[in-house]
N, C-alpha and C positions, 0 to 999 in steps of 0.2 A: 294670644291667650285663648285657649279652648275651654269648652264647658263639658263637664261630666255630670250627667243627671242621675242622682241617686233615687231609685224607685222603691226603697225599702218600705216607706210609710204607706204605700199603696197596699203592700202585703199586710202591714200592721192593721189597716182598716178592714181588710178582708178577714183576717184572723179573729177580729173582734166578735164576729158572728159565726165563724167556723165554716162558712160556705165558700162560694166561688166568686162573689162580687166584693169589690171591683176586680175585674179581670187583669191580672198583672201583665199577661202577654199582650193584651190589647193596648195597655199603657205603654209597654215597650215599643210596640209598632208605631204609636203616635210620636213618641220621642225620637225614634230613629229616622223619621221623615224630616227632622230638623237638622240644622248644621251643628251637631254635637260631636264630640270626640268619642265618647263611650257611655255606656250605662254602668253606674256603680251599684253593686249589690253586696251587702254584708251578710255572709252566711255565718251567723253566730253559732256558738256551741249549743246554746239553748233553743235555737231555731225560733226565736220570738217573732220574727217577721218573715224573712226569706226562707223558704224550704228548699231542700235539695232539688226537688222536681222543678221548682221555679228557675233554678240556675240552668238546668238542662233545656228547659222549654225556651228560655230566652236565647241561649246559645244556638238553638236550632234555627232561630231567625237569621243567623249570620251576624249577630251583634258583636261588636267589640265590648267585652265585659271587663270592668275594673273590679276585681273581686277583693273586697275587704275581708280580712280573716285574722283570727288569732294564730300565733305561731305554735300550732299544735298538730300532732301527726294525723289526727282524724281528718281535719280540714285540708291539710297538705295533700293527702291522698286524693281527695275530691278535686282539688285544683289541678293535680297532675293528670287527672282523667279529663276534666272539662277543657283544660288549656285555655284559660282566659287570656285576653290581650295583656293584662297586667294584674299584679297582686299588690295590695297595700296591707302590710302587717300592722295590726292595731292591738292595743291592750283590751282586755275584756274582764269585767266583773259581773257576776250574775245579778247582784243587787243594784247595779247602776241603771238609770233610766236611759241614758245614752252615753257615748264614749266621753269620759270626763276629762281626759288629759292625754298627752302623748305617750308613746311607747318608750320605756326606759331602755334604749339601745345600749347605753353606757354600761348598764348593770348586767347585760347578758350578751356581750359581743361575741364570745366564742360560740355560744349556742346558736345565735342568729346567723353567724357566718356559715355554719354547717347546715342550718335549716334552709337557707336561701339557695345553696348550691344546686340541688335537684330541680328547683324551679327555673333557675337560669339555664340549666342544661337543656330544658325543654323549650327555651326561647321565650320564656315569660319575663316581661319587665317587672322589676321588684322595687317597691317603694316602702319606706318606713314612715309611719305617721307619728311625727315627733313634735314636741314643743319647740318654739323658736328659741333655740339654745345652741351655741357654737359647739359645745362638747357632744351634743347629740348628732350634729352633722358630722363631726369627726368619726363617731362610732358607726354611723351609717356608711361612710366611705370605707371604713375598715371591714365591715360586714360584707361588702360587695354589692350593696344596693345601687340601683341605677338612679333613683330619685329619693328625695325626701318630700313628704307632704306635710307642710307646716300646719299644726293645729291652731286654728284661728278663733277658738272659743273664748280665750281670755280677751283678745282684741274685740270680739263682737260684744261681749258683756260690757267692756269698758266703753265701747261706742254708745251703748244704750244709756250709760251714765255720763256721756259727754266728757269723758276724761280718758281718751284712748291713745294719746300721742306716745306715751311710754311703751305700750304694748305694740303699737304700730312700728315704732323704731326697732324693736326686737325682731319683727318680721323682716324689715328691710335689711338689717345687719346679718341675720341668719341666711337670708336668701343669697346675698352677695357672697358670704363666706362659703356656703355650700357650692355655689357655682364656681368659685375659685378652686375648690377641691375637685371639680369635674363632675359634680352631681347636677342633675336637673331638679327643678323645684316646682312643686304643686302646692296648693293650699285649699283648706276646707274646714268646715264646722262653724255653724252659726252665721255664715254669710247670708245676706238677704238683700232685698231690693233697695234698702236704705244705705247700707254700708259697703256694698260690693264695688262701688266706683273707686274706692281707695286702693283696691288691689291693682288697678292700672298704674299706680304710682310706684309699684315694686318692680324694678327692672328684671326682665328675664323669666317671669312666671310663665310656666307652660300651660297649666290646667287648673281650673277651679272645680272642685267637686261639691255640688250643692243639691240638697234633697228636700229637707223639711220646709224651707221657704217656698220652693217651687210647688211642691205638692199642696201646701196650704193655700197658695195663691190660686191654684188650679180649681179649687172648690168654687171660686167665684167667677173665674173667667175661662175655665177649661185648660187642659194640660198643654195643648198646642200654643195657646196664647201666652200662658205663663212661661213656657220655655222661650218663646220668641222675645218676650219682654226682658228676660234675663240676658239673653244673647245680645240684645241691643245695648244693655247697660255695660257689658264687658268689652264691647268693640273698641 
């Protein structure tokens, strides 16, 4: 199981003052020295954290980028120019604080199928960020996705309430079902240093994408140490 480090919230902090600090590229360099699979960056339509220039600057480092994005033409055009290692299609609402749930692949199968084609034609791996639901896995397979990334927000919230087994079972069942369909499976959202150990109990998970917890921890111990601590937990 590999780790993808989401660096969006470094940009969030930078944007709070409108200046250049903290330096996103320097953060990317620190992360890339560790045994991670990729850097995750969410280029939102409202550009609330990552900006277009950030994406190009980090790509210039030779980084593997997992680009989170809405399934809209504007961001697709950028993805086809940047050519990230992978794309993860996510839902977006302007009023949300963070991504609140998975993409409804079932409700837009035909649209997503056509949207994904040019990305895959360029050799970009495509993932759909979906809730732990068998029907969503079916839809991802129909659309031509390579992966699903299971939204672990409900599990993470339930973990905080010490009542997570039902949500955890959904993750286990969906992961197995998706793999039986021939999809690869990632997971992310709300995972932290307390709950991430449970992800090792889900057979076949390829990658965990974690950002907020790592960046929060880095305030106290530094980014290098925060990443190494998370890597140790998912070994």
